[in-house]
N, C-alpha and C positions, 0 to 999 in steps of 0.2 A: 756221503763221505764214510759213514760207518760201514756201509755195504762194501765199499772198495777196500777198506782196511781189513775187514773180516775175510775177504777172499784170500789174503796173504797170511792170515792168522786164524786157523780153524779152531784154536783153543778158546776163542772168545765166543761166549753165547750172548745172543741179543734177542730181546723181546720188547714189543711196544708196551708202553706203560702210560697211564694217565694219573696225574696227581692233582688234587684240588688246589694245592698251593703253587705248583710249578707248571701245570698244564700237560700237554703232550710231550712225551719223551721216550727214552729207552732204558730198560733194565739190562745192564750188561754184566756178564760173569767173567772173571779173570782168574789167572793162576796165582794171584797174590797182588799186594799193593804195588810192588815195583812194576809188574806187568800192566796194572791199571794206569800207573803214572806214565809209562812209555806210550801206551795207547792214547791217553789224554793229550800228551805233548804232540804226538803225530797228527791228531785231529786239528790241533791249533796251528801247528807249523806248516803242514802240508796242504791243509784245506781251508785255513783261516776261520775255522769254526770255533765259536765261543762255547765252552763246555761248563755246565754246572754239575758238580759231583756232590752226591750225598753219601753219608756213611753207609757201608755195606749192611745189608739186612739178610736174615736167614728165615726160612719158612718154618712156621709152626703148624701143627696138626691139632684140630679140635674135633672131639666126638660129642654128638648131641644125644639127648635122651632117647631119640628114636633109633639110635645105632648108626646113623650116617656120620661120615667123617669128611672133614673139609680141611684142605691145606691152604694156608694163608701166608702171603709174603708181607702184606701190609695190614696193620691192625684196623685201618679204616675199611678194609674189604671184608671184615668179619661181620656177617649179617646178624642183626639183632632180631630175633624172632620170639614173640611171646609164647608161641606154641611149643617150642622145644628149648630146653636149656642145655648149656655146655656141661657135660658130665666129666670130661677128661681133656687134658691138653698135653702135648708132647713138644719138646724142643730138640733139635738135632744136637748130638754130642760127638766128640772125637775122643779117641784114645791117643794120648800124647806120650811119647817116650823121650826122655831127656837124659843125656849123659853129660855130666858136668864135674868140674873140679870140686872136691869135697869142701873147700872153704866157702863155697857159694850155696851150700845146701839150704841153710836157714832162709836166705833171701828168696831162693826159688820156691821153696815150700810156702813161704808167705805169699808170693806172687800167685801161685796156683790156688791157694786157699782164698785169697781175695777175689779171684775170678770164679768162685764157686766150684772149684775142682775137688774131686774125691780121689784121695791117694789109693792106688791099687797095688803099688809095689815100691819098695825102697831097698836097694841092694848096693853094698859096697863092691865094686868091681876089683879094686885094689885100694891101698891106703890113700891114694890121691884122687880117685874117681868114683863117682856114685851114679847109679842107674835109678831113675825115677820113672814111674808110670802113673799117669793121672787120667781120669775121665773128666773132661771139661765141656761145658756148653759151647757150641760153635760160636754163638754170639759173643762170648767173652774173649775169644782169641782172634776173631777175624780182623779186627782193626789194628791193634797195636801190641799184641802179646809178644810177638817176636822182638819188637823194638825194646820192650821192657826187659825181656829175657837176656838180651845181649848185654 
């Protein structure tokens, strides 16, 4: 069913995944939560497939003391090796630009700060509108940031 739907929607990425809790499945990438919801509904309605969705995840990169780097989607996949220790880790970030009415500046700054955002720019476009630029961890915005921002 997934293969048939992805033939019509090239923007969906699919990879086989195994979970200790859920067993065999697929890791799918979408253009957003609405895109995911539509795909999910089509699987159920057109193919009668029961779908179990988990929250979106993002890849982290780890560097070991021997200099090797490993990108991990799932923390369970991070190998524990006594020979080498993790010396550095990176998480993906985004640069978000937000234009908003000036009366909402405080609430949006609080939202971005609560999501571990770093303010890069704060400019009044005119007395009624503000331009904000933040660097935010992708993990903090991938699930419900837009819903909270609205």
